[in-house]
C-alpha positions in Angstrom: 57.1 27.8 9.1 59.3 26.7 12.0 62.9 27.8 12.5 64.0 24.2 11.8 62.2 24.1 8.5 63.8 27.4 7.5 67.2 26.1 8.3 66.5 22.9 6.3 65.4 25.0 3.3 68.6 27.1 3.4 70.8 24.0 3.6 68.9 22.4 0.7 69.1 25.6 -1.4 72.8 26.0 -0.7 73.6 22.4 -1.8 72.0 23.1 -5.2 74.5 25.8 -5.9 78.2 25.6 -6.4 80.8 28.4 -6.2 81.4 29.9 -9.7 84.3 31.8 -11.0 83.3 34.8 -13.1 85.5 37.3 -15.0 84.7 40.9 -14.3 83.6 42.8 -17.4 85.3 46.0 -16.2 88.7 45.0 -14.8 89.1 41.4 -16.2 89.8 40.0 -12.8 88.2 36.7 -11.8 86.0 36.7 -8.7 84.0 34.0 -7.0 80.2 34.1 -6.9 79.6 32.0 -3.8 76.8 29.5 -3.4 75.4 31.7 -0.6 75.3 34.7 -2.9 73.5 32.6 -5.5 70.9 31.6 -3.0 70.4 35.3 -2.1 70.0 36.2 -5.9 67.5 33.3 -6.3 65.5 34.4 -3.2 65.3 38.0 -4.5 64.1 36.8 -7.9 67.3 38.0 -9.7 67.9 36.0 -12.8 71.3 37.2 -14.1 74.7 36.4 -12.8 76.8 39.4 -11.5 79.0 41.0 -14.2 81.4 43.0 -12.0 83.6 42.2 -9.0 83.0 44.0 -5.7 85.9 46.4 -6.4 84.6 47.4 -9.8 81.1 47.9 -8.4 82.2 50.4 -5.8 82.5 53.5 -8.0 79.2 52.7 -9.6 77.5 52.5 -6.2 79.1 55.7 -5.1 78.0 57.6 -8.2 74.4 56.2 -7.9 74.1 57.2 -4.3 75.4 60.7 -5.0 73.0 61.0 -7.9 70.1 59.8 -5.7 70.9 62.5 -3.1 71.2 65.1 -5.7 67.8 64.2 -7.2 66.1 64.0 -3.9 67.6 67.3 -2.7 66.3 69.1 -5.7 62.8 67.5 -5.8 61.7 68.7 -2.3 
């Protein structure tokens, strides 16, 4: 696939999606799920919309990363 074809596909995909406003299940704040993020989700095969804003996700990511390090450190 040529570079031009790839760019054309990206443009077509992004025009199918519109920015959506979603309410975070943790903090109740509204956040925007951009058309570009929707294309990324689609390309990765993800089916569900995000439930948490970026700020609310941060503690979860921190805990998961620490848990992964802990598990890996004790497995070896």
